[in-house]
C-alpha positions as CSV (number, residue, x, y, z in Angstrom):
1,M,-0.5,-14.9,3.6
2,C,-2.4,-12.3,1.7
3,L,-2.1,-8.6,2.3
4,A,-4.4,-5.8,1.2
5,I,-3.3,-2.1,1.7
6,P,-5.7,0.8,1.9
7,G,-5.4,3.5,-0.7
8,K,-7.3,6.7,-1.3
9,L,-8.7,7.0,-4.9
10,I,-7.4,10.2,-6.5
11,E,-8.1,9.6,-10.2
12,V,-10.3,7.3,-12.3
13,F,-9.5,6.4,-15.9
14,D,-10.2,3.7,-18.5
15,E,-7.4,1.4,-19.7
16,N,-8.1,-1.2,-22.4
17,G,-11.8,-1.2,-21.4
18,L,-11.1,-1.6,-17.7
19,K,-12.0,0.8,-15.0
20,M,-8.6,1.8,-13.4
21,G,-7.6,4.3,-10.8
22,K,-4.6,6.0,-9.2
23,L,-4.5,5.6,-5.4
24,D,-2.6,7.3,-2.7
25,Y,-1.1,4.9,-0.3
26,S,-0.1,7.3,2.5
27,G,2.0,9.3,0.1
28,A,3.0,6.7,-2.5
29,I,0.9,6.8,-5.7
30,N,0.2,3.7,-7.7
31,T,-2.4,2.3,-10.1
32,A,-5.0,-0.4,-9.4
33,C,-7.9,-2.1,-11.2
34,L,-11.3,-0.9,-10.0
35,E,-13.4,-3.5,-11.7
36,Y,-14.3,-5.3,-8.5
37,V,-15.5,-2.0,-6.9
38,P,-17.2,-0.1,-9.8
39,E,-19.2,2.1,-7.4
40,I,-16.0,3.7,-5.8
41,K,-15.7,7.5,-6.0
42,I,-12.8,9.8,-5.9
43,G,-11.8,10.5,-2.3
44,Q,-13.0,7.0,-1.0
45,Y,-10.6,4.4,0.2
46,A,-10.2,0.9,-1.1
47,L,-8.3,-2.2,0.1
48,V,-5.9,-3.2,-2.7
49,H,-4.4,-6.6,-3.1
50,A,-2.1,-7.6,-6.0
51,G,-3.2,-4.5,-8.0
52,F,-6.9,-5.0,-7.6
53,A,-9.2,-2.9,-5.4
54,I,-11.2,-5.5,-3.6
55,N,-13.3,-3.6,-1.1
56,I,-14.3,0.0,-0.2
57,I,-13.6,1.1,3.3
58,D,-14.1,4.3,5.2
59,E,-11.3,6.8,6.1
60,D,-11.3,5.8,9.8
61,E,-10.6,2.1,8.9
62,A,-7.9,3.2,6.5
63,Q,-6.2,5.3,9.2
64,K,-6.4,2.4,11.7
65,T,-4.7,0.2,9.2
66,Y,-1.9,2.8,8.6
67,A,-1.5,3.1,12.4
68,A,-1.2,-0.7,12.8
69,W,1.5,-0.7,10.1
70,D,3.4,2.0,12.0
71,E,3.3,-0.2,15.1
72,V,4.7,-3.1,13.2
73,V,7.5,-1.0,11.7
74,D,8.3,0.5,15.2
75,A,8.3,-2.9,16.9
76,A,10.6,-4.4,14.2
77,K,12.9,-1.4,14.4
78,A,13.1,-1.8,18.2
79,E,14.3,-5.3,17.6
80,G,16.9,-4.1,15.1
81,L,14.9,-5.6,12.2
82,D,13.2,-4.4,9.1
83,I,9.6,-5.4,8.4
84,F,10.8,-8.6,6.6
85,G,12.8,-9.7,9.7
86,M,16.2,-8.8,8.3
87,P,18.7,-7.1,10.5
88,L,18.7,-3.4,9.8
89,N,22.5,-3.2,9.4
90,E,22.3,-6.0,6.8
91,T,19.5,-4.1,5.0
92,T,21.6,-1.0,4.9
93,K,24.6,-3.0,3.6
94,N,22.5,-4.6,0.8
95,E,21.1,-1.2,-0.2
96,K,24.6,0.2,-0.4
97,R,25.8,-2.7,-2.5
98,K,22.9,-2.2,-4.9
99,A,23.6,1.5,-5.2
100,K,27.2,0.7,-6.2
101,D,26.1,-1.7,-9.0
């Protein structure tokens, strides 16, 4: 299964001859290649898969996607699971183990 997440373009720069950008994914900032969407402008949203912006979408569509993710997270939490289907108490135990290491 492939997954593309919407991000808001906040900065454009060149890296080794490639058009790159920093995108805001609902508060998390990360870098993506913009070569497949060269017409994108700062403030627009792009769907990003595997580090590549693959499509430009409007803000309304991006917000609908974020809302859908919130529903998935809430539904999983109601079942006592994280979004990967792992029990929440197991996830917490694993995180505590990693923090000790």
